[in-house]
N, C-alpha and C positions, 0 to 999 in steps of 0.2 A: 451264187445263187446253185452249183451244183451240191453243195452243202446242206442248203434246206430241203434240198429235191431227197438227200438220201435221205435224211431227217424225216422227210413224210413218210416215205418207203416202209422204213424202217420204225417208225412210232407207229404208225396203220397196224403193220403185221403184228407187232407186241399188242396193239389192242385187241387186235383181231383173237388173236392166241386168248389172252387172257378171257376176254367176252366169252368165248368157247368156252372154254374151261368151267368157266361160272355155271354157266347153263347148260350144261352135259351134268355137271357134277354137283351143284349144289341143291341139297333137296328142300322142297316146298314147305314152309312152315306153316302153321294153322294158327286160326286167331278164335278162341274160344268167347260166343258171344252167348251168353244165357247158358243153355245146352247144345247150341248148334257150336259144329267146331268149319269154318270156312278156310279152304286152301290157298292162300298168296300165290299166285305162280311168280316164282321168282327161277325155278330151273326143274328141269326133268328127275333131278337126284336119282340118276339110271349110272351107268358106265360104258365107256368106248365099244366093250364088247354087245351090249344089249340096245346101243344106239348104233344105227348102220353106220359104215365109213365113207359112204359116199354123203351122207347129209352131213358130217361132221367136217367134211370138207367144202360143201357149198355153204355150212354155215360160216365157218374160217372166213371164205371168202368174200362172202356179201359183209360182213361186217368190218375186214378189213379195207374194201374196197368204201365203206361208206365213211369210215373213219377217213380214210385218204382223202375223198373228197373234201370235207370240212379241212382236213390239217392244209389243204391245197389253198383253199378259198383263203383261212385265215393267215398263214405264211406268204401267202401272195406269189407261191412257186412257181406259177402259170404252167403246170401240168398237162392239166387240161385248159383248151381254148376256150374264152369267152364266152 
């Protein structure tokens, strides 16, 4: 059971880091429909210097916690009480 809990923690932190990096660094592509260009909101397309450090930390923590909650549910580690 302890190994499953460590797996939940590590995997959720990795998911949080990868998703945060993608949200910050991936530029938003545009789709051309006729003469219009519509942006698809995939990421901010910026860098860590322009994106506030506090926002990076909060974004990372929120995504990691969300992933941890779902991983806890699916792996039935019971980190969170029912």
